[in-house]
C-alpha positions as CSV (number, residue, x, y, z in Angstrom):
1,M,126.7,87.1,103.2
2,E,126.6,90.5,101.5
3,R,126.5,93.4,103.9
4,S,123.4,95.6,103.5
5,P,124.1,99.3,102.6
6,G,123.9,101.9,105.3
7,V,122.1,105.2,105.5
8,F,125.2,107.0,104.2
9,A,125.5,104.8,101.0
10,P,125.5,107.0,97.9
11,R,121.8,106.6,97.3
12,W,120.8,108.1,100.7
13,R,123.9,110.1,101.6
14,L,122.5,113.6,100.9
15,T,119.2,112.8,102.5
16,S,120.9,111.5,105.6
17,I,123.2,114.5,105.8
18,G,120.3,116.9,105.3
19,I,118.2,115.3,108.0
20,A,121.1,115.4,110.4
21,V,121.9,119.0,109.7
22,A,118.2,120.1,110.0
23,I,117.5,118.3,113.2
24,S,120.8,119.4,114.8
25,L,120.1,123.1,114.0
26,F,116.6,122.8,115.4
27,A,118.0,121.3,118.6
28,F,120.8,123.8,118.8
29,E,118.4,126.7,118.6
30,G,116.3,125.2,121.4
31,I,119.3,124.8,123.7
32,A,120.9,128.1,122.7
33,V,117.8,130.1,123.6
34,A,118.0,129.1,127.2
35,T,121.6,130.4,127.2
36,V,121.0,133.8,125.6
37,M,117.6,134.5,127.0
38,P,118.8,136.5,130.1
39,T,120.9,138.8,127.9
40,A,118.2,139.1,125.2
41,V,115.3,140.0,127.6
42,R,117.6,142.5,129.4
43,D,118.4,144.2,126.1
44,L,114.8,144.3,125.0
45,H,113.5,145.4,128.4
46,G,111.3,142.3,128.6
47,L,112.1,140.8,132.0
48,A,108.5,140.8,133.0
49,F,107.8,138.5,130.0
50,F,110.7,136.2,130.4
51,G,108.6,133.0,130.1
52,W,106.6,134.0,127.0
53,P,109.2,133.1,124.4
54,F,109.3,129.5,125.8
55,S,105.5,129.2,126.2
56,V,104.8,130.6,122.7
57,F,107.3,128.3,121.2
58,L,105.6,125.3,122.9
59,V,102.1,126.3,121.8
60,M,103.1,127.0,118.2
61,N,105.2,123.9,118.0
62,L,102.1,121.9,118.8
63,V,100.1,123.8,116.2
64,G,102.7,122.9,113.6
65,L,102.7,119.2,114.6
66,G,98.9,119.2,114.4
67,A,98.8,120.8,111.0
68,A,101.7,118.8,109.4
69,G,100.3,115.3,109.8
70,R,97.3,115.7,107.6
71,W,99.1,117.9,105.2
72,C,101.9,115.4,104.7
73,D,99.5,112.5,104.3
74,R,97.7,114.5,101.5
75,I,100.6,115.7,99.4
76,G,103.8,114.2,100.8
77,P,106.6,115.8,102.8
78,R,108.0,118.2,100.2
79,R,105.9,121.3,100.7
80,P,105.5,120.9,104.5
81,L,109.2,120.5,105.0
82,L,110.1,123.5,102.8
83,A,107.4,125.6,104.5
84,G,108.7,124.5,107.9
85,I,112.2,125.6,107.0
86,A,111.0,128.9,105.6
87,V,108.9,129.7,108.7
88,F,111.7,128.7,111.0
89,T,114.1,130.9,109.1
90,A,111.7,133.8,109.3
91,G,111.5,133.2,113.0
92,L,115.3,133.4,113.3
93,L,115.3,136.6,111.4
94,L,112.6,138.2,113.5
95,A,114.2,137.1,116.8
96,G,117.7,138.2,115.7
97,T,116.6,141.7,114.5
98,A,113.9,142.3,117.2
99,G,113.9,145.8,118.7
100,Q,111.2,145.0,121.3
101,M,110.1,142.0,123.3
102,A,106.8,141.5,121.3
103,V,108.7,141.0,118.1
104,F,111.1,138.6,119.7
105,V,108.1,136.6,121.1
106,V,106.6,136.5,117.6
107,G,109.9,135.2,116.2
108,R,109.9,132.4,118.8
109,G,106.4,131.5,117.8
110,A,107.4,131.2,114.2
111,Q,110.4,129.1,115.1
112,G,108.1,126.7,117.0
113,L,105.6,126.5,114.1
114,G,108.4,125.8,111.7
115,V,110.0,123.1,113.8
116,G,106.6,121.4,114.1
117,L,105.9,121.4,110.4
118,A,109.5,120.3,109.5
119,S,109.7,117.5,112.2
120,I,106.7,115.6,110.8
121,A,107.8,116.1,107.2
122,V,111.2,114.7,108.1
123,F,109.6,111.7,109.8
124,Q,107.5,111.0,106.7
125,L,110.6,111.4,104.5
126,V,112.2,108.6,106.4
127,A,109.2,106.4,105.7
128,L,109.2,107.2,102.0
129,A,112.9,107.5,101.2
130,Y,114.4,104.6,103.0
131,P,113.6,100.9,102.8
132,V,112.1,99.3,105.9
133,G,115.4,97.7,107.0
134,L,117.1,101.0,107.1
135,R,114.4,102.9,109.0
136,P,115.9,102.2,112.5
137,R,119.2,103.6,111.4
138,A,117.6,106.6,109.7
139,L,115.7,107.3,112.9
140,A,118.9,106.9,114.9
141,I,120.3,109.8,112.9
142,I,117.4,112.0,114.1
143,S,117.9,110.9,117.7
144,A,121.6,111.2,117.6
145,A,121.3,114.7,115.9
146,Y,120.2,116.0,119.3
147,V,123.5,115.0,121.0
148,L,126.0,117.4,119.5
149,P,123.9,120.5,120.3
150,A,123.5,119.2,123.8
151,L,127.3,118.9,124.1
152,V,128.4,122.2,122.5
153,G,125.2,124.3,122.4
154,P,125.6,126.2,125.6
155,V,129.3,126.8,125.1
156,V,128.9,128.0,121.5
157,A,125.9,130.1,122.3
158,G,127.7,131.7,125.3
159,A,130.8,132.4,123.2
160,V,128.8,134.0,120.3
161,T,126.8,136.1,122.8
162,A,130.0,137.3,124.5
163,H,132.0,138.1,121.4
164,A,129.4,139.0,118.7
165,G,126.1,139.6,120.6
166,W,123.1,137.4,121.3
167,R,121.4,138.3,118.0
168,W,124.0,136.3,116.0
169,V,123.0,133.1,117.8
170,F,119.8,133.4,115.7
171,L,121.1,135.2,112.6
172,G,124.1,132.9,112.3
173,L,121.9,129.9,111.9
174,V,120.1,131.2,108.8
175,P,122.6,130.2,106.1
176,L,123.1,126.8,107.9
177,V,119.4,126.1,107.9
178,L,119.0,127.1,104.2
179,G,122.0,124.9,103.3
180,G,120.6,121.9,105.1
181,G,117.3,122.4,103.3
182,L,119.2,122.4,99.9
183,T,120.7,119.0,100.7
184,L,117.2,117.5,101.1
185,R,115.9,118.8,97.7
186,P,117.0,115.8,95.7
187,A,115.2,113.4,98.0
188,L,112.1,115.6,98.1
189,R,112.0,115.6,94.3
190,T,112.1,111.8,94.1
191,V,109.8,110.7,96.9
192,R,106.3,110.0,95.7
193,P,103.3,111.3,97.8
194,P,101.5,108.7,99.8
195,G,98.7,108.7,97.3
196,G,95.4,108.0,99.1
197,P,93.0,111.0,99.3
198,V,92.5,112.6,102.7
199,A,89.0,113.9,102.9
200,G,87.7,116.8,105.0
201,R,89.3,119.7,106.7
202,S,91.4,119.0,109.7
203,R,90.6,120.4,113.1
204,K,93.9,119.3,114.6
205,P,95.7,122.7,114.4
206,L,92.9,124.3,116.4
207,F,92.9,121.5,119.0
208,A,96.7,121.6,119.1
209,L,96.4,125.3,120.0
210,V,94.0,124.3,122.8
211,T,96.3,121.6,124.0
212,G,99.3,124.0,124.1
213,A,97.2,126.6,126.0
214,G,96.3,123.8,128.4
215,V,99.9,122.9,129.1
216,V,100.8,126.6,129.7
217,A,97.8,127.0,132.0
218,L,98.8,124.0,134.0
219,Q,102.4,125.3,134.3
220,A,101.0,128.7,135.4
221,G,98.7,126.9,137.9
222,G,101.7,125.1,139.3
223,G,103.6,128.3,139.7
224,A,100.6,129.7,141.6
225,V,100.6,126.6,143.8
226,A,104.2,127.1,144.7
227,A,103.6,130.8,145.4
228,G,100.7,129.9,147.7
229,R,98.0,131.7,145.6
230,T,95.2,129.2,146.0
231,V,92.4,130.7,143.9
232,P,94.5,131.4,140.8
233,A,96.0,128.0,141.2
234,V,92.6,126.2,141.2
235,L,91.2,128.2,138.3
236,L,94.3,127.8,136.1
237,T,94.7,124.1,136.9
238,A,91.0,123.4,136.2
239,A,91.1,125.3,132.9
240,G,94.3,123.6,131.9
241,L,93.0,120.1,132.5
242,V,89.8,120.8,130.6
243,A,91.8,122.2,127.6
244,L,94.3,119.4,127.7
245,R,91.6,116.7,127.8
246,S,89.6,118.4,125.0
247,G,92.7,118.8,122.7
248,L,94.3,115.4,123.2
249,R,91.0,113.5,122.6
250,V,91.2,114.8,119.0
251,L,95.0,114.8,118.5
252,L,95.8,111.3,119.8
253,P,94.6,108.1,118.2
254,P,91.5,106.5,119.8
255,G,92.4,104.2,122.6
256,A,95.7,105.8,123.5
257,G,94.5,106.5,127.0
258,R,93.7,102.7,127.4
259,L,97.0,101.6,125.8
260,R,95.0,100.0,122.9
261,R,97.3,97.6,121.1
262,G,99.2,99.0,118.2
263,V,99.9,102.6,117.3
264,P,97.7,104.0,120.2
265,A,99.8,102.2,122.7
266,V,103.1,103.3,121.1
267,V,101.9,107.0,121.2
268,A,100.8,106.7,124.9
269,L,104.1,105.0,125.9
270,R,106.1,107.7,124.2
271,G,104.3,110.3,126.3
272,L,104.9,108.4,129.5
273,L,108.6,108.0,129.0
274,A,109.0,111.7,127.9
275,C,107.1,113.0,130.9
276,A,109.2,110.9,133.3
277,F,112.6,111.6,131.7
278,Y,112.3,115.4,131.3
279,A,110.8,115.8,134.8
280,V,113.8,114.2,136.4
281,E,116.4,115.7,134.0
282,S,115.2,119.2,134.7
283,V,116.1,118.9,138.4
284,V,119.3,116.8,138.3
285,P,121.7,119.8,138.3
286,L,119.7,121.7,140.9
287,T,119.6,118.6,143.1
288,L,123.4,118.1,142.9
289,V,124.0,121.8,143.8
290,T,121.4,121.9,146.6
291,L,121.8,118.5,148.3
292,H,125.5,117.7,147.6
293,G,127.1,121.2,147.2
294,L,128.6,120.6,143.8
295,G,129.6,123.4,141.5
296,T,128.0,124.5,138.3
297,V,130.3,122.4,136.0
298,A,130.1,119.2,138.1
299,S,126.3,119.5,138.5
300,G,125.9,119.8,134.7
301,L,128.1,116.9,133.8
302,P,125.4,114.2,134.2
303,L,123.5,115.9,131.3
304,L,126.6,115.5,129.2
305,A,126.9,111.8,130.2
306,G,123.2,111.3,129.4
307,A,123.6,112.8,126.0
308,L,126.4,110.4,125.2
309,G,124.3,107.5,126.5
310,W,121.4,108.6,124.3
311,W,123.7,108.6,121.3
312,A,125.0,105.1,122.2
313,G,121.4,103.8,122.6
314,A,120.3,105.2,119.3
315,Q,123.2,103.6,117.5
316,L,122.6,100.3,119.3
317,Q,118.9,100.0,118.3
318,G,119.8,101.0,114.7
319,R,122.2,98.1,114.3
320,L,120.0,95.4,115.6
321,T,118.7,93.3,112.7
322,A,115.0,92.4,112.8
323,P,114.5,92.7,116.5
324,D,111.3,92.3,118.4
325,R,110.8,96.1,118.7
326,A,108.3,95.9,121.5
327,T,110.7,93.8,123.6
328,L,113.5,96.3,122.8
329,L,111.1,99.1,124.0
330,R,110.6,97.2,127.3
331,Y,114.3,97.0,127.9
332,G,114.7,100.7,127.3
333,L,111.9,101.5,129.7
334,T,113.4,99.2,132.3
335,A,116.7,101.0,132.1
336,L,114.9,104.3,132.6
337,A,113.1,102.9,135.7
338,C,116.3,101.7,137.2
339,C,118.0,105.1,136.5
340,F,115.2,107.1,138.2
341,A,115.1,104.9,141.2
342,G,118.8,105.2,141.6
343,V,118.7,109.0,141.2
344,A,116.0,109.1,143.9
345,A,118.3,107.1,146.3
346,T,121.1,109.7,145.8
347,C,118.7,112.3,147.3
348,L,118.6,110.4,150.6
349,P,120.7,111.8,153.5
350,G,124.2,110.4,153.6
351,V,124.2,109.0,150.0
352,P,127.0,110.3,147.9
353,A,126.5,112.1,144.6
354,W,128.8,110.2,142.3
355,P,126.3,107.4,141.3
356,V,124.3,110.0,139.5
357,Y,126.9,110.1,136.7
358,P,126.7,106.4,135.7
359,L,123.0,106.3,136.4
360,W,122.3,109.1,134.0
361,I,124.3,107.3,131.3
362,V,121.9,104.4,131.8
363,G,119.0,106.8,131.5
364,G,120.3,108.3,128.3
365,L,120.9,104.9,126.9
366,G,117.3,104.0,127.7
367,M,116.0,107.1,125.9
368,G,118.3,106.4,123.0
369,V,116.8,103.0,122.6
370,C,113.1,104.0,123.3
371,V,112.7,107.2,121.2
372,P,113.8,105.7,117.8
373,T,112.1,102.4,118.6
374,T,108.7,104.1,119.1
375,G,109.3,105.8,115.8
376,V,110.0,102.5,114.0
377,L,107.0,100.9,115.6
378,V,104.7,103.7,114.4
379,L,106.2,103.6,110.9
380,D,105.9,99.8,110.7
381,Q,102.3,99.9,111.6
382,S,101.2,102.8,109.4
383,A,99.9,102.7,105.9
384,A,101.6,105.1,103.5
385,D,98.8,107.7,103.9
386,E,98.8,107.4,107.7
387,T,102.4,108.1,108.4
388,G,102.0,111.9,108.8
389,G,99.0,111.6,111.1
390,N,100.5,109.0,113.3
391,A,103.9,110.8,113.4
392,S,102.0,113.9,114.4
393,A,100.3,112.1,117.3
394,L,103.6,110.6,118.4
395,Q,105.3,114.0,118.5
396,I,102.4,115.7,120.1
397,S,102.4,113.1,122.9
398,D,106.1,113.6,123.4
399,V,106.1,117.4,123.4
400,T,103.0,117.7,125.6
401,A,104.2,115.2,128.1
402,A,107.6,116.8,128.3
403,G,106.0,120.1,129.1
404,L,103.8,118.5,131.8
405,G,106.8,116.7,133.3
406,T,109.0,119.7,133.6
407,G,106.0,121.6,135.0
408,V,105.4,119.0,137.7
409,A,109.1,119.2,138.6
410,G,108.9,122.9,138.8
411,V,106.0,122.8,141.1
412,L,107.8,120.4,143.4
413,V,110.9,122.6,143.4
414,G,108.9,125.7,144.1
415,A,106.8,124.1,146.8
416,H,109.8,122.7,148.7
417,A,112.0,125.7,148.3
418,A,109.8,127.5,150.8
419,R,110.2,124.7,153.3
420,G,114.0,124.1,152.9
421,P,114.5,120.7,154.5
422,G,111.7,119.2,152.4
423,F,113.6,119.6,149.2
424,G,115.4,116.2,149.4
425,A,112.1,114.4,150.2
426,G,110.5,116.1,147.2
427,M,113.2,114.9,144.9
428,V,113.0,111.4,146.2
429,A,109.3,111.4,145.5
430,L,109.8,112.7,142.0
431,G,112.4,110.1,141.2
432,L,110.3,107.2,142.6
433,L,107.2,108.5,140.7
434,A,109.1,108.6,137.4
435,A,110.5,105.1,138.1
436,A,107.0,103.8,138.7
437,V,105.7,105.4,135.5
438,C,108.5,103.8,133.4
439,A,108.1,100.4,135.2
440,A,104.3,100.4,134.4
441,A,105.1,101.4,130.8
442,A,107.6,98.5,130.6
443,V,104.8,96.1,131.6
444,G,102.5,97.6,129.0
445,A,105.2,97.6,126.2
446,A,103.9,94.3,124.8
447,R,100.9,96.3,123.6
448,A,103.1,98.3,121.3
449,A,103.5,95.3,119.0
450,P,101.5,95.2,115.8
451,V,97.8,94.1,116.0
452,P,97.7,90.4,115.0
453,G,96.5,90.0,111.4
454,R,97.3,93.6,110.4
455,A,99.9,94.0,107.7
456,V,102.9,96.0,108.6
457,A,104.8,98.4,106.2
458,T,106.9,97.1,103.5
C-alpha cells in the first residue's frame, strides 16, 4: 500500500514550516515576557502596574480572536493573517523601544491583538490548505510548536536580558516573525476564500472585550478575597460574572453550556480541560517548593516533562489513521483526570514528591492528545464558511478558561498563604476539583462526535 504524503511533503513544506515558525514565536514571546517582566518594569518605573501587561494582552487577545472568525469566513485567511503578523510586529517594536510603562502596555495589547488575529487565520489555513487526512498532523504542528519555547524560552530570554538587555527579547523577534510570514505567502496566494457571503456586522469584538474585562475583574476580585477586602471582592466578582456571562453568550455557539452535540460540545470541552490544566500547572512548582522543599530547578522540571509529554501526545494523535476522534478525546481527558488526582495525592502529608514527574508527563500527554483533537473535531464538523467562526469560539473558550483557571489557583494560594498549614489542603482540593472536571468531561466526550446525518468536511 502506498504511503500517504506527510505535512512536510514538497506541496505543503513551506506552509508547514511557516506555521511552525509563527506559532513558536508567538509562544516564545508569551513565555519570555514572564522572564523579562521584572527587569522591564523596574527600568520603566512601572512596578505599580506590574499586572497590566498581562491583563491587556489577555483582553486584546480575546478581541483579536473575536474579530478574526467572521473576517476569515468572509474573505479567507490571507488578510487576517498578514494583519495579525503586522500588528504583532508593531507591538514588539513598541514594547522593545518603550520609554515609559504606558507605551509598554500598549505594545503588549498590540501583541495580544495580533496573536488573536493570526491564530484564527492559521487555523483556517489548515482547513483550506491541507486535505482532511492531513489535518490531524497539521494541527499537531501547531500543538508541538509550543514545546520548544517552553523548553528554551526562559533560558534564552534570561540570557538575552543579561547580555543584551530586555528590549532585545522583543526587538530580536521582529525579523524572525517577518521571515515566518514570508514562508506562508505562497500558501496564502493559492488558498481560495470559503466563498459563502457572511451578512451583517459582527458584534463579537465588542463582546470579546467585555469577556476579557470580565476575566480581569474576576482575577482582581480573587485577589481582593485573598487580601481580605470583602466589599471590593464582592463588587468585582459580581461585575466579572455579569460581563463573562454576557460576552460568552454571544461568543460561544448556542448550546455550549449544555454540551449540545457537535461543535458546541467540543468548544465547551476545550474550555473545561484548559481551565483544569492551567489551574494545576500554575501551582505545581510552588507546591514542590512549599510542601517538599525542592529547589527552583527541581520544582520547574515537571513543566519540562509535561512539555515533552504534550509533544508526544500531539504526534501520537497525528499518526492515528481515521480514529474515532471523540473516543480519542475521552482517553486524553481520562489521562488528565488521573494526572490531577495523582498530583493531589502528592500534597498529602508524608507522600514523596517524585511521582509528580511521571504524573505531569501523563498530563502533558493528555493535553497533546486533546488540544489537536478538539481542533480536528471542529474542522471536520464545519462548513468552509464556518471554520473561522468555530475556530474563534474554540480559541476563546480555551483562553478564557485558562485565565479563569489560573485565577482560581491564585485565589487558593493567596487565601491559604495567610493560614500557612492550610496550603497543602488547598492544593489537594484544587487537584481533586480539576480531576473531577476532567472526569466529567470524559463522560461527556461522546457528545463531541458529529451530529448524526450532518455531513462532515471533505
